[in-house]
N, C-alpha and C positions, 0 to 999 in steps of 0.2 A: 504493500499499500504506500502511495506517495505521499510525502509531507509537504509538498509543493502546494501552495494557494495561489488563486487569483484575486487581486485586491483592486477595489475601485474606491476613489475619493470624490465627493461631492463637496464641494465649498461654498459658503454663504457669506455675505458681507452685510453687516449692520451698525448703525450709529447707536451706540448703547451707553446709557448712562447707569451709574450706581453710587452708593455711598455705603460705606463699610463702618456701622456705629461702633465696633469694637476695636477700630484701628486708633492708635495713639497719634497719629500724624494727620496731614492733610487729606488723607483718603476717607476720613469720616465726613467730608463735607460733599455734597453732589459734585460729581465730575463725569465726563464721558469718554468713549473710546471708539475708536473705529474697529470693531472686531470682526476678524474672519474666523470663521467656524468650520472646522473641515471634519467630515464625518467619513470614517475609513470602513468599508464593508469588504468582507471575504468569503470566498466559498473555494471548496476544492474542485468543483466541476462548473461548466457553463451551462446556461439554460439553452432551451430550444432555438433562441435567438443568437447563440454563441455571445453571451452577455453573463457577467455575474448578476447583474440587474440591469433594468433601464435606469439611466440617470434621472429621467422624468419622473419614474416612479417614487424616486427619494425625495426630489424636489415636491411633489404632489403630497406624499405622506407627512412630511414633516415642515413643509415650508410656513404654513401658517403659525405653527409653534414657534418657530425660529423667528418670524417677522413679529410675534409678541414683544420681542426685545428691541426692535428697531422703533427709535426715537421714544424709548420709554425709561424710566428710572427704576432700577431693581433696587429693592430695599428689604432690610429685616423687619419682620413683623413687630418687634419689639423697640424699634427705633423711635426715640419721643418725638421726633419731628414728624412723623407719619401721619397724625391727625392734621397737621397743618397743611403738609404737601398734598393730601388726598382732596383737600378742599378746592386747590387749585389745578389739579391734572387728574384725568382719568387714565393717563398712561403710566400707571405704576404696577410694577410686577413684584408681589410679595414672596419673600423665603420665609417661610416659618421658623421663627426664632434662630435663624442662621443669617450671617451676611453674606451678600451675594458675590462671594470672591469669585475670582475666573476659575478657581478650581472646583467651586460650587456648580457654577453655571456649566462647565463641562460634564460633570457627573448628572446634572440634571438632563442635559440634551442627550446623553449616552443612555440614561434608563428611558427617555420618552422614545428615540428610535428603536431601542431592544423591544420595547411594548409593542410599538407598531409592526415590527417584524413578526413577533410571536401572534399577533392578530390575524397576520396576513392581510394587511390594509390593502385595500382595492379601490382607487379613486379616479373618476374620470377627468379629463382636461377640458379645456375650452371647448374642444371641437367633439366631445363626448366619447372620445376613444379612452378605453379603461386601461390603468397601469396597475400592476399588483407588486407587490414585495414579497419574494419567496420567504417562507418560513425557514428555508435552510441557511439563510443568510446569518453571517455571524458580524457583529459590530465589534471591530477589532479596538478602534479608539475613536475619541472626539476631542480635538484639540481646539482650542479658543485662545485667539492672539487677544492680547490687551494692549500691547504697542508693537512697533516695528521691531522690536528686539526682545519681547516678552511673550510667553504663552503657557498656558497649563493644560494638562491631558489627562484624560480618565479612560481606562480601557484595560485590556488583557497584558 
């Protein structure tokens, strides 16, 4: 049995704000990053179309979730500024009693993608064509960039 795998990567880019209430320095204040999110999937074999999976299937299955971070502010649900900021913006993504660090974002996205694969998500595109995520896929890693020189990753 071969230990070789096929791998594909689908990348997204979002403008994402966060604040880290547990941080001792400037990161406790609202600030933003242009985040590059890379989802790496693998399979020991190709499907009937000679692909690991269609890139469009990944984009359809996770795109809305990834886009929820775009032009949003990620916050810890215990942050004392939450009531004030909630009154002026509907674009807040809450993390239950957890600071939305880049590491936490990577794990959250990893868990979301893995769940979509387990359920065998099948979604139509704008033209009505249906795309599926094979349940045989493996999420190897999710890498989330914070700056041009820093990233965090969660995976196998």
